[in-house]
PQR file of N, CA, C, O and H, with PARSE charges and radii, in Angstrom:
ATOM      1  N   MET A   1       0.845  -1.173   0.000 -0.4000 1.5000
ATOM      2  CA  MET A   1       0.000   0.000   0.000 -0.0000 2.0000
ATOM      3  C   MET A   1       0.892   1.238   0.000  0.5500 1.7000
ATOM      4  O   MET A   1       1.885   1.307   0.724 -0.5500 1.4000
ATOM      5  N   ALA A   2       0.526   2.191  -0.808 -0.4000 1.5000
ATOM      6  CA  ALA A   2       1.257   3.456  -0.871 -0.0000 2.0000
ATOM      7  C   ALA A   2       0.336   4.566  -0.384  0.5500 1.7000
ATOM      8  O   ALA A   2      -0.865   4.565  -0.655 -0.5500 1.4000
ATOM      9  H   ALA A   2      -0.280   2.135  -1.396  0.4000 1.0000
ATOM     10  N   CYS A   3       0.927   5.512   0.339 -0.4000 1.5000
ATOM     11  CA  CYS A   3       0.154   6.666   0.792 -0.0000 2.0000
ATOM     12  C   CYS A   3       1.101   7.844   0.961  0.5500 1.7000
ATOM     13  O   CYS A   3       2.315   7.675   1.081 -0.5500 1.4000
ATOM     14  H   CYS A   3       1.903   5.513   0.559  0.4000 1.0000
ATOM     15  N   GLY A   4       0.535   9.014   0.967 -0.4000 1.5000
ATOM     16  CA  GLY A   4       1.322  10.235   1.115 -0.0000 2.0000
ATOM     17  C   GLY A   4       1.585  10.897  -0.213  0.5500 1.7000
ATOM     18  O   GLY A   4       2.182  10.301  -1.109 -0.5500 1.4000
ATOM     19  H   GLY A   4      -0.451   9.152   0.869  0.4000 1.0000
ATOM     20  N   GLU A   5       1.144  12.119  -0.336 -0.4000 1.5000
ATOM     21  CA  GLU A   5       1.357  12.923  -1.546 -0.0000 2.0000
ATOM     22  C   GLU A   5       0.762  12.266  -2.794  0.5500 1.7000
ATOM     23  O   GLU A   5       1.321  12.379  -3.885 -0.5500 1.4000
ATOM     24  H   GLU A   5       0.660  12.603   0.392  0.4000 1.0000
ATOM     25  N   LEU A   6      -0.363  11.587  -2.631 -0.4000 1.5000
ATOM     26  CA  LEU A   6      -1.019  10.952  -3.780 -0.0000 2.0000
ATOM     27  C   LEU A   6      -2.380  11.587  -4.063  0.5500 1.7000
ATOM     28  O   LEU A   6      -3.271  10.925  -4.596 -0.5500 1.4000
ATOM     29  H   LEU A   6      -0.817  11.496  -1.745  0.4000 1.0000
ATOM     30  N   SER A   7      -2.548  12.843  -3.719 -0.4000 1.5000
ATOM     31  CA  SER A   7      -3.836  13.505  -3.939 -0.0000 2.0000
ATOM     32  C   SER A   7      -4.096  13.769  -5.420  0.5500 1.7000
ATOM     33  O   SER A   7      -5.239  13.989  -5.820 -0.5500 1.4000
ATOM     34  H   SER A   7      -1.824  13.382  -3.286  0.4000 1.0000
ATOM     35  N   ASN A   8      -3.036  13.747  -6.236 -0.4000 1.5000
ATOM     36  CA  ASN A   8      -3.209  13.888  -7.682 -0.0000 2.0000
ATOM     37  C   ASN A   8      -3.600  12.531  -8.247  0.5500 1.7000
ATOM     38  O   ASN A   8      -2.818  11.584  -8.153 -0.5500 1.4000
ATOM     39  H   ASN A   8      -2.107  13.568  -5.911  0.4000 1.0000
ATOM     40  N   PRO A   9      -4.801  12.409  -8.837 -0.5600 1.5000
ATOM     41  CA  PRO A   9      -5.264  11.123  -9.342  0.2800 2.0000
ATOM     42  C   PRO A   9      -4.317  10.481 -10.355  0.5500 1.7000
ATOM     43  O   PRO A   9      -4.167   9.259 -10.366 -0.5500 1.4000
ATOM     44  N   SER A  10      -3.685  11.274 -11.195 -0.4000 1.5000
ATOM     45  CA  SER A  10      -2.755  10.719 -12.180 -0.0000 2.0000
ATOM     46  C   SER A  10      -1.549  10.083 -11.496  0.5500 1.7000
ATOM     47  O   SER A  10      -1.092   9.011 -11.891 -0.5500 1.4000
ATOM     48  H   SER A  10      -3.807  12.267 -11.186  0.4000 1.0000
ATOM     49  N   LYS A  11      -1.045  10.747 -10.480 -0.4000 1.5000
ATOM     50  CA  LYS A  11       0.101  10.218  -9.737 -0.0000 2.0000
ATOM     51  C   LYS A  11      -0.277   8.915  -9.033  0.5500 1.7000
ATOM     52  O   LYS A  11       0.500   7.960  -9.046 -0.5500 1.4000
ATOM     53  H   LYS A  11      -1.415  11.619 -10.159  0.4000 1.0000
ATOM     54  N   ALA A  12      -1.448   8.867  -8.427 -0.4000 1.5000
ATOM     55  CA  ALA A  12      -1.906   7.654  -7.758 -0.0000 2.0000
ATOM     56  C   ALA A  12      -2.091   6.520  -8.770  0.5500 1.7000
ATOM     57  O   ALA A  12      -1.730   5.374  -8.498 -0.5500 1.4000
ATOM     58  H   ALA A  12      -2.079   9.643  -8.417  0.4000 1.0000
ATOM     59  N   ALA A  13      -2.648   6.843  -9.926 -0.4000 1.5000
ATOM     60  CA  ALA A  13      -2.845   5.822 -10.961 -0.0000 2.0000
ATOM     61  C   ALA A  13      -1.510   5.281 -11.463  0.5500 1.7000
ATOM     62  O   ALA A  13      -1.385   4.083 -11.715 -0.5500 1.4000
ATOM     63  H   ALA A  13      -2.941   7.773 -10.147  0.4000 1.0000
ATOM     64  N   ASN A  14      -0.524   6.141 -11.609 -0.4000 1.5000
ATOM     65  CA  ASN A  14       0.796   5.698 -12.064 -0.0000 2.0000
ATOM     66  C   ASN A  14       1.452   4.748 -11.071  0.5500 1.7000
ATOM     67  O   ASN A  14       2.121   3.797 -11.477 -0.5500 1.4000
ATOM     68  H   ASN A  14      -0.626   7.114 -11.404  0.4000 1.0000
ATOM     69  N   VAL A  15       1.273   4.988  -9.789 -0.4000 1.5000
ATOM     70  CA  VAL A  15       1.818   4.093  -8.766 -0.0000 2.0000
ATOM     71  C   VAL A  15       1.238   2.692  -8.964  0.5500 1.7000
ATOM     72  O   VAL A  15       1.955   1.696  -8.867 -0.5500 1.4000
ATOM     73  H   VAL A  15       0.730   5.760  -9.459  0.4000 1.0000
ATOM     74  N   LEU A  16      -0.062   2.626  -9.242 -0.4000 1.5000
ATOM     75  CA  LEU A  16      -0.709   1.336  -9.457 -0.0000 2.0000
ATOM     76  C   LEU A  16      -0.278   0.704 -10.778  0.5500 1.7000
ATOM     77  O   LEU A  16       0.029  -0.488 -10.826 -0.5500 1.4000
ATOM     78  H   LEU A  16      -0.645   3.435  -9.322  0.4000 1.0000
ATOM     79  N   LYS A  17      -0.254   1.494 -11.846 -0.4000 1.5000
ATOM     80  CA  LYS A  17       0.129   0.975 -13.173 -0.0000 2.0000
ATOM     81  C   LYS A  17       1.553   0.437 -13.196  0.5500 1.7000
ATOM     82  O   LYS A  17       1.844  -0.534 -13.895 -0.5500 1.4000
ATOM     83  H   LYS A  17      -0.503   2.461 -11.807  0.4000 1.0000
ATOM     84  N   GLN A  18       2.437   1.066 -12.436 -0.4000 1.5000
ATOM     85  CA  GLN A  18       3.845   0.655 -12.410 -0.0000 2.0000
ATOM     86  C   GLN A  18       4.095  -0.446 -11.378  0.5500 1.7000
ATOM     87  O   GLN A  18       5.242  -0.786 -11.088 -0.5500 1.4000
ATOM     88  H   GLN A  18       2.201   1.855 -11.869  0.4000 1.0000
ATOM     89  N   ASN A  19       3.012  -1.000 -10.826 -0.4000 1.5000
ATOM     90  CA  ASN A  19       3.102  -2.080  -9.837 -0.0000 2.0000
ATOM     91  C   ASN A  19       3.972  -1.716  -8.640  0.5500 1.7000
ATOM     92  O   ASN A  19       4.644  -2.573  -8.067 -0.5500 1.4000
ATOM     93  H   ASN A  19       2.080  -0.724 -11.062  0.4000 1.0000
ATOM     94  N   GLN A  20       3.955  -0.445  -8.270 -0.4000 1.5000
ATOM     95  CA  GLN A  20       4.684  -0.008  -7.078 -0.0000 2.0000
ATOM     96  C   GLN A  20       3.867  -0.268  -5.811  0.5500 1.7000
ATOM     97  O   GLN A  20       4.403  -0.258  -4.703 -0.5500 1.4000
ATOM     98  H   GLN A  20       3.409   0.251  -8.735  0.4000 1.0000
ATOM     99  N   ALA A  21       2.572  -0.500  -5.986 -0.4000 1.5000
ATOM    100  CA  ALA A  21       1.686  -0.798  -4.862 -0.0000 2.0000
ATOM    101  C   ALA A  21       0.420  -1.446  -5.403  0.5500 1.7000
ATOM    102  O   ALA A  21       0.072  -1.286  -6.573 -0.5500 1.4000
ATOM    103  H   ALA A  21       2.136  -0.508  -6.886  0.4000 1.0000
ATOM    104  N   ASP A  22      -0.258  -2.174  -4.535 -0.4000 1.5000
ATOM    105  CA  ASP A  22      -1.540  -2.778  -4.897 -0.0000 2.0000
ATOM    106  C   ASP A  22      -2.710  -1.859  -4.555  0.5500 1.7000
ATOM    107  O   ASP A  22      -3.781  -1.943  -5.158 -0.5500 1.4000
ATOM    108  H   ASP A  22       0.025  -2.303  -3.585  0.4000 1.0000
ATOM    109  N   PHE A  23      -2.490  -0.988  -3.587 -0.4000 1.5000
ATOM    110  CA  PHE A  23      -3.508  -0.041  -3.129 -0.0000 2.0000
ATOM    111  C   PHE A  23      -2.857   1.313  -2.906  0.5500 1.7000
ATOM    112  O   PHE A  23      -1.662   1.397  -2.623 -0.5500 1.4000
ATOM    113  H   PHE A  23      -1.621  -0.919  -3.097  0.4000 1.0000
ATOM    114  N   VAL A  24      -3.653   2.379  -3.036 -0.4000 1.5000
ATOM    115  CA  VAL A  24      -3.179   3.707  -2.670 -0.0000 2.0000
ATOM    116  C   VAL A  24      -4.140   4.292  -1.638  0.5500 1.7000
ATOM    117  O   VAL A  24      -5.354   4.102  -1.721 -0.5500 1.4000
ATOM    118  H   VAL A  24      -4.624   2.310  -3.266  0.4000 1.0000
ATOM    119  N   GLY A  25      -3.581   5.000  -0.676 -0.4000 1.5000
ATOM    120  CA  GLY A  25      -4.379   5.659   0.348 -0.0000 2.0000
ATOM    121  C   GLY A  25      -4.455   7.144   0.044  0.5500 1.7000
ATOM    122  O   GLY A  25      -3.438   7.787  -0.216 -0.5500 1.4000
ATOM    123  H   GLY A  25      -2.595   5.155  -0.609  0.4000 1.0000
ATOM    124  N   ILE A  26      -5.646   7.676   0.078 -0.4000 1.5000
ATOM    125  CA  ILE A  26      -5.835   9.099  -0.221 -0.0000 2.0000
ATOM    126  C   ILE A  26      -6.649   9.748   0.903  0.5500 1.7000
ATOM    127  O   ILE A  26      -7.726  10.293   0.665 -0.5500 1.4000
ATOM    128  H   ILE A  26      -6.472   7.154   0.289  0.4000 1.0000
ATOM    129  N   ALA A  27      -6.133   9.683   2.102 -0.4000 1.5000
ATOM    130  CA  ALA A  27      -6.886  10.135   3.278 -0.0000 2.0000
ATOM    131  C   ALA A  27      -7.284  11.604   3.204  0.5500 1.7000
ATOM    132  O   ALA A  27      -8.467  11.925   3.324 -0.5500 1.4000
ATOM    133  H   ALA A  27      -5.257   9.240   2.296  0.4000 1.0000
ATOM    134  N   ARG A  28      -6.327  12.497   3.010 -0.4000 1.5000
ATOM    135  CA  ARG A  28      -6.667  13.928   2.956 -0.0000 2.0000
ATOM    136  C   ARG A  28      -7.579  14.222   1.780  0.5500 1.7000
ATOM    137  O   ARG A  28      -8.525  15.001   1.898 -0.5500 1.4000
ATOM    138  H   ARG A  28      -5.367  12.236   2.912  0.4000 1.0000
ATOM    139  N   GLN A  29      -7.295  13.601   0.649 -0.4000 1.5000
ATOM    140  CA  GLN A  29      -8.124  13.801  -0.538 -0.0000 2.0000
ATOM    141  C   GLN A  29      -9.553  13.356  -0.262  0.5500 1.7000
ATOM    142  O   GLN A  29     -10.503  14.017  -0.682 -0.5500 1.4000
ATOM    143  H   GLN A  29      -6.526  12.968   0.553  0.4000 1.0000
ATOM    144  N   ALA A  30      -9.709  12.245   0.437 -0.4000 1.5000
ATOM    145  CA  ALA A  30     -11.046  11.747   0.750 -0.0000 2.0000
ATOM    146  C   ALA A  30     -11.772  12.652   1.741  0.5500 1.7000
ATOM    147  O   ALA A  30     -12.995  12.775   1.680 -0.5500 1.4000
ATOM    148  H   ALA A  30      -8.938  11.708   0.778  0.4000 1.0000
ATOM    149  N   LEU A  31     -11.036  13.286   2.651 -0.4000 1.5000
ATOM    150  CA  LEU A  31     -11.676  14.236   3.565 -0.0000 2.0000
ATOM    151  C   LEU A  31     -12.174  15.464   2.807  0.5500 1.7000
ATOM    152  O   LEU A  31     -13.259  15.975   3.089 -0.5500 1.4000
ATOM    153  H   LEU A  31     -10.043  13.186   2.701  0.4000 1.0000
ATOM    154  N   ALA A  32     -11.390  15.931   1.855 -0.4000 1.5000
ATOM    155  CA  ALA A  32     -11.780  17.111   1.074 -0.0000 2.0000
ATOM    156  C   ALA A  32     -12.841  16.775   0.035  0.5500 1.7000
ATOM    157  O   ALA A  32     -13.665  17.619  -0.318 -0.5500 1.4000
ATOM    158  H   ALA A  32     -10.510  15.517   1.625  0.4000 1.0000
ATOM    159  N   ASN A  33     -12.816  15.535  -0.453 -0.4000 1.5000
ATOM    160  CA  ASN A  33     -13.739  15.095  -1.504 -0.0000 2.0000
ATOM    161  C   ASN A  33     -14.188  13.669  -1.202  0.5500 1.7000
ATOM    162  O   ASN A  33     -13.596  12.723  -1.722 -0.5500 1.4000
ATOM    163  H   ASN A  33     -12.147  14.849  -0.166  0.4000 1.0000
ATOM    164  N   PRO A  34     -15.214  13.490  -0.379 -0.5600 1.5000
ATOM    165  CA  PRO A  34     -15.646  12.137  -0.048  0.2800 2.0000
ATOM    166  C   PRO A  34     -16.038  11.307  -1.275  0.5500 1.7000
ATOM    167  O   PRO A  34     -16.046  10.078  -1.221 -0.5500 1.4000
ATOM    168  N   ASN A  35     -16.358  11.981  -2.370 -0.4000 1.5000
ATOM    169  CA  ASN A  35     -16.756  11.311  -3.602 -0.0000 2.0000
ATOM    170  C   ASN A  35     -15.631  11.341  -4.646  0.5500 1.7000
ATOM    171  O   ASN A  35     -15.900  11.430  -5.844 -0.5500 1.4000
ATOM    172  H   ASN A  35     -16.351  12.980  -2.414  0.4000 1.0000
ATOM    173  N   THR A  36     -14.389  11.270  -4.199 -0.4000 1.5000
ATOM    174  CA  THR A  36     -13.236  11.367  -5.101 -0.0000 2.0000
ATOM    175  C   THR A  36     -13.335  10.455  -6.316  0.5500 1.7000
ATOM    176  O   THR A  36     -13.186  10.945  -7.435 -0.5500 1.4000
ATOM    177  H   THR A  36     -14.170  11.198  -3.225  0.4000 1.0000
ATOM    178  N   PRO A  37     -13.580   9.149  -6.159 -0.5600 1.5000
ATOM    179  CA  PRO A  37     -13.609   8.287  -7.352  0.2800 2.0000
ATOM    180  C   PRO A  37     -14.622   8.740  -8.403  0.5500 1.7000
ATOM    181  O   PRO A  37     -14.332   8.726  -9.599 -0.5500 1.4000
ATOM    182  N   ASN A  38     -15.802   9.139  -7.952 -0.4000 1.5000
ATOM    183  CA  ASN A  38     -16.831   9.596  -8.901 -0.0000 2.0000
ATOM    184  C   ASN A  38     -16.406  10.880  -9.601  0.5500 1.7000
ATOM    185  O   ASN A  38     -16.610  11.025 -10.806 -0.5500 1.4000
ATOM    186  H   ASN A  38     -16.037   9.150  -6.981  0.4000 1.0000
ATOM    187  N   ARG A  39     -15.821  11.807  -8.860 -0.4000 1.5000
ATOM    188  CA  ARG A  39     -15.402  13.081  -9.456 -0.0000 2.0000
ATOM    189  C   ARG A  39     -14.292  12.859 -10.478  0.5500 1.7000
ATOM    190  O   ARG A  39     -14.297  13.462 -11.551 -0.5500 1.4000
ATOM    191  H   ARG A  39     -15.655  11.689  -7.881  0.4000 1.0000
ATOM    192  N   VAL A  40     -13.346  11.994 -10.140 -0.4000 1.5000
ATOM    193  CA  VAL A  40     -12.251  11.703 -11.077 -0.0000 2.0000
ATOM    194  C   VAL A  40     -12.811  11.044 -12.335  0.5500 1.7000
ATOM    195  O   VAL A  40     -12.427  11.399 -13.450 -0.5500 1.4000
ATOM    196  H   VAL A  40     -13.342  11.505  -9.268  0.4000 1.0000
ATOM    197  N   GLN A  41     -13.705  10.098 -12.156 -0.4000 1.5000
ATOM    198  CA  GLN A  41     -14.298   9.393 -13.294 -0.0000 2.0000
ATOM    199  C   GLN A  41     -15.046  10.353 -14.216  0.5500 1.7000
ATOM    200  O   GLN A  41     -15.020  10.187 -15.435 -0.5500 1.4000
ATOM    201  H   GLN A  41     -14.017   9.810 -11.250  0.4000 1.0000
ATOM    202  N   ARG A  42     -15.711  11.352 -13.645 -0.4000 1.5000
ATOM    203  CA  ARG A  42     -16.466  12.321 -14.447 -0.0000 2.0000
ATOM    204  C   ARG A  42     -15.606  13.486 -14.929  0.5500 1.7000
ATOM    205  O   ARG A  42     -16.085  14.340 -15.676 -0.5500 1.4000
ATOM    206  H   ARG A  42     -15.733  11.487 -12.655  0.4000 1.0000
ATOM    207  N   GLY A  43     -14.344  13.529 -14.510 -0.4000 1.5000
ATOM    208  CA  GLY A  43     -13.458  14.614 -14.926 -0.0000 2.0000
ATOM    209  C   GLY A  43     -13.730  15.924 -14.207  0.5500 1.7000
ATOM    210  O   GLY A  43     -13.375  16.991 -14.706 -0.5500 1.4000
ATOM    211  H   GLY A  43     -13.955  12.835 -13.903  0.4000 1.0000
ATOM    212  N   GLU A  44     -14.356  15.852 -13.044 -0.4000 1.5000
ATOM    213  CA  GLU A  44     -14.663  17.054 -12.277 -0.0000 2.0000
ATOM    214  C   GLU A  44     -13.456  17.475 -11.449  0.5500 1.7000
ATOM    215  O   GLU A  44     -12.659  16.626 -11.049 -0.5500 1.4000
ATOM    216  H   GLU A  44     -14.645  14.985 -12.639  0.4000 1.0000
ATOM    217  N   PRO A  45     -13.309  18.764 -11.187 -0.5600 1.5000
ATOM    218  CA  PRO A  45     -12.181  19.222 -10.356  0.2800 2.0000
ATOM    219  C   PRO A  45     -12.353  18.773  -8.911  0.5500 1.7000
ATOM    220  O   PRO A  45     -13.467  18.571  -8.428 -0.5500 1.4000
ATOM    221  N   LEU A  46     -11.233  18.626  -8.246 -0.4000 1.5000
ATOM    222  CA  LEU A  46     -11.237  18.217  -6.841 -0.0000 2.0000
ATOM    223  C   LEU A  46     -10.969  19.416  -5.951  0.5500 1.7000
ATOM    224  O   LEU A  46     -10.173  20.288  -6.296 -0.5500 1.4000
ATOM    225  H   LEU A  46     -10.328  18.790  -8.639  0.4000 1.0000
ATOM    226  N   ASN A  47     -11.635  19.458  -4.807 -0.4000 1.5000
ATOM    227  CA  ASN A  47     -11.390  20.505  -3.822 -0.0000 2.0000
ATOM    228  C   ASN A  47     -10.042  20.266  -3.162  0.5500 1.7000
ATOM    229  O   ASN A  47      -9.651  19.123  -2.928 -0.5500 1.4000
ATOM    230  H   ASN A  47     -12.283  18.749  -4.527  0.4000 1.0000
ATOM    231  N   LYS A  48      -9.336  21.347  -2.863 -0.4000 1.5000
ATOM    232  CA  LYS A  48      -8.084  21.218  -2.126 -0.0000 2.0000
ATOM    233  C   LYS A  48      -8.396  20.980  -0.655  0.5500 1.7000
ATOM    234  O   LYS A  48      -9.407  21.449  -0.135 -0.5500 1.4000
ATOM    235  H   LYS A  48      -9.653  22.276  -3.053  0.4000 1.0000
ATOM    236  N   PHE A  49      -7.512  20.245   0.001 -0.4000 1.5000
ATOM    237  CA  PHE A  49      -7.670  19.970   1.423 -0.0000 2.0000
ATOM    238  C   PHE A  49      -7.424  21.242   2.217  0.5500 1.7000
ATOM    239  O   PHE A  49      -6.380  21.878   2.070 -0.5500 1.4000
ATOM    240  H   PHE A  49      -6.691  19.863  -0.422  0.4000 1.0000
ATOM    241  N   ASP A  50      -8.369  21.610   3.047 -0.4000 1.5000
ATOM    242  CA  ASP A  50      -8.246  22.762   3.941 -0.0000 2.0000
ATOM    243  C   ASP A  50      -8.393  22.247   5.361  0.5500 1.7000
ATOM    244  O   ASP A  50      -9.500  22.148   5.890 -0.5500 1.4000
ATOM    245  H   ASP A  50      -9.217  21.093   3.166  0.4000 1.0000
ATOM    246  N   GLY A  51      -7.265  21.922   5.969 -0.4000 1.5000
ATOM    247  CA  GLY A  51      -7.269  21.320   7.289 -0.0000 2.0000
ATOM    248  C   GLY A  51      -8.034  22.115   8.325  0.5500 1.7000
ATOM    249  O   GLY A  51      -8.750  21.544   9.148 -0.5500 1.4000
ATOM    250  H   GLY A  51      -6.366  22.002   5.539  0.4000 1.0000
ATOM    251  N   LYS A  52      -7.889  23.420   8.291 -0.4000 1.5000
ATOM    252  CA  LYS A  52      -8.567  24.250   9.287 -0.0000 2.0000
ATOM    253  C   LYS A  52     -10.084  24.160   9.126  0.5500 1.7000
ATOM    254  O   LYS A  52     -10.810  24.039  10.113 -0.5500 1.4000
ATOM    255  H   LYS A  52      -7.307  23.884   7.623  0.4000 1.0000
ATOM    256  N   ALA A  53     -10.554  24.217   7.902 -0.4000 1.5000
ATOM    257  CA  ALA A  53     -12.000  24.166   7.662 -0.0000 2.0000
ATOM    258  C   ALA A  53     -12.572  22.780   7.953  0.5500 1.7000
ATOM    259  O   ALA A  53     -13.692  22.655   8.450 -0.5500 1.4000
ATOM    260  H   ALA A  53      -9.965  24.315   7.100  0.4000 1.0000
ATOM    261  N   ILE A  54     -11.807  21.753   7.645 -0.4000 1.5000
ATOM    262  CA  ILE A  54     -12.315  20.390   7.781 -0.0000 2.0000
ATOM    263  C   ILE A  54     -12.129  19.847   9.196  0.5500 1.7000
ATOM    264  O   ILE A  54     -13.010  19.163   9.716 -0.5500 1.4000
ATOM    265  H   ILE A  54     -10.898  21.854   7.242  0.4000 1.0000
ATOM    266  N   MET A  55     -11.005  20.141   9.816 -0.4000 1.5000
ATOM    267  CA  MET A  55     -10.663  19.516  11.090 -0.0000 2.0000
ATOM    268  C   MET A  55     -11.053  20.323  12.323  0.5500 1.7000
ATOM    269  O   MET A  55     -10.972  19.805  13.437 -0.5500 1.4000
ATOM    270  H   MET A  55     -10.289  20.696   9.394  0.4000 1.0000
ATOM    271  N   THR A  56     -11.473  21.573  12.159 -0.4000 1.5000
ATOM    272  CA  THR A  56     -11.859  22.397  13.303 -0.0000 2.0000
ATOM    273  C   THR A  56     -13.255  21.996  13.767  0.5500 1.7000
ATOM    274  O   THR A  56     -14.188  21.974  12.965 -0.5500 1.4000
ATOM    275  H   THR A  56     -11.539  21.994  11.255  0.4000 1.0000
ATOM    276  N   PRO A  57     -13.406  21.681  15.034 -0.5600 1.5000
ATOM    277  CA  PRO A  57     -14.734  21.295  15.530  0.2800 2.0000
ATOM    278  C   PRO A  57     -15.737  22.432  15.378  0.5500 1.7000
ATOM    279  O   PRO A  57     -15.391  23.606  15.502 -0.5500 1.4000
ATOM    280  N   GLN A  58     -16.959  22.070  15.113 -0.4000 1.5000
ATOM    281  CA  GLN A  58     -18.042  23.037  15.004 -0.0000 2.0000
ATOM    282  C   GLN A  58     -18.935  22.887  16.228  0.5500 1.7000
ATOM    283  O   GLN A  58     -19.486  21.814  16.472 -0.5500 1.4000
ATOM    284  H   GLN A  58     -17.240  21.116  15.013  0.4000 1.0000
ATOM    285  N   ALA A  59     -19.074  23.941  16.982 -0.4000 1.5000
ATOM    286  CA  ALA A  59     -19.933  23.916  18.163 -0.0000 2.0000
ATOM    287  C   ALA A  59     -21.303  24.478  17.809  0.5500 1.7000
ATOM    288  O   ALA A  59     -21.423  25.617  17.358 -0.5500 1.4000
ATOM    289  H   ALA A  59     -18.627  24.813  16.783  0.4000 1.0000
ATOM    290  N   TYR A  60     -22.305  23.687  18.014 -0.4000 1.5000
ATOM    291  CA  TYR A  60     -23.668  24.123  17.765 -0.0000 2.0000
ATOM    292  C   TYR A  60     -24.369  24.215  19.117  0.5500 1.7000
ATOM    293  O   TYR A  60     -24.823  23.210  19.664 -0.5500 1.4000
ATOM    294  H   TYR A  60     -22.207  22.761  18.380  0.4000 1.0000
ATOM    295  N   VAL A  61     -24.449  25.424  19.645 -0.4000 1.5000
ATOM    296  CA  VAL A  61     -25.024  25.657  20.962 -0.0000 2.0000
ATOM    297  C   VAL A  61     -26.353  26.369  20.782  0.5500 1.7000
ATOM    298  O   VAL A  61     -26.454  27.385  20.093 -0.5500 1.4000
ATOM    299  H   VAL A  61     -24.080  26.241  19.201  0.4000 1.0000
ATOM    300  N   LYS A  62     -27.355  25.812  21.415 -0.4000 1.5000
ATOM    301  CA  LYS A  62     -28.689  26.402  21.339 -0.0000 2.0000
ATOM    302  C   LYS A  62     -28.797  27.518  22.389  0.5500 1.7000
ATOM    303  O   LYS A  62     -28.110  27.483  23.410 -0.5500 1.4000
ATOM    304  H   LYS A  62     -27.273  24.987  21.974  0.4000 1.0000
ATOM    305  N   ASP A  63     -29.649  28.493  22.133 -0.4000 1.5000
ATOM    306  CA  ASP A  63     -29.801  29.606  23.059 -0.0000 2.0000
ATOM    307  C   ASP A  63     -30.148  29.144  24.472  0.5500 1.7000
ATOM    308  O   ASP A  63     -29.603  29.667  25.444 -0.5500 1.4000
ATOM    309  H   ASP A  63     -30.207  28.521  21.304  0.4000 1.0000
ATOM    310  N   PHE A  64     -31.049  28.168  24.595 -0.4000 1.5000
ATOM    311  CA  PHE A  64     -31.443  27.732  25.936 -0.0000 2.0000
ATOM    312  C   PHE A  64     -30.293  27.063  26.671  0.5500 1.7000
ATOM    313  O   PHE A  64     -30.274  27.063  27.902 -0.5500 1.4000
ATOM    314  H   PHE A  64     -31.492  27.742  23.805  0.4000 1.0000
ATOM    315  N   GLU A  65     -29.331  26.493  25.948 -0.4000 1.5000
ATOM    316  CA  GLU A  65     -28.173  25.876  26.603 -0.0000 2.0000
ATOM    317  C   GLU A  65     -27.255  26.933  27.214  0.5500 1.7000
ATOM    318  O   GLU A  65     -26.603  26.675  28.226 -0.5500 1.4000
ATOM    319  H   GLU A  65     -29.347  26.493  24.948  0.4000 1.0000
ATOM    320  N   LEU A  66     -27.199  28.108  26.612 -0.4000 1.5000
ATOM    321  CA  LEU A  66     -26.387  29.197  27.151 -0.0000 2.0000
ATOM    322  C   LEU A  66     -26.995  29.756  28.419  0.5500 1.7000
ATOM    323  O   LEU A  66     -26.275  30.294  29.261 -0.5500 1.4000
ATOM    324  H   LEU A  66     -27.729  28.317  25.790  0.4000 1.0000
ATOM    325  N   GLU A  67     -28.293  29.645  28.576 -0.4000 1.5000
ATOM    326  CA  GLU A  67     -28.989  30.168  29.743 -0.0000 2.0000
ATOM    327  C   GLU A  67     -28.813  29.282  30.966  0.5500 1.7000
ATOM    328  O   GLU A  67     -29.089  29.719  32.083 -0.5500 1.4000
ATOM    329  H   GLU A  67     -28.879  29.208  27.893  0.4000 1.0000
ATOM    330  N   MET A  68     -28.368  28.070  30.785 -0.4000 1.5000
ATOM    331  CA  MET A  68     -28.226  27.113  31.902 -0.0000 2.0000
ATOM    332  C   MET A  68     -27.123  27.469  32.821  0.5500 1.7000
ATOM    333  O   MET A  68     -26.883  26.764  33.801 -0.5500 1.4000
ATOM    334  H   MET A  68     -28.144  27.714  29.877  0.4000 1.0000
TER
END
């Protein structure tokens, strides 16, 4: 399995075609684009990984909870 710096679909495909790995891991790419395989297949652009936007917790506090 290969992982790291494989967010470019062409680069990931080349790793597989050249038998450098049987699988590729695209963790950050999958976080930015959960539908990566479909987007690549349709030729759609991929969103860049934005760690701050994706990994920052979102607090949803209701008004009545603030009153407690």
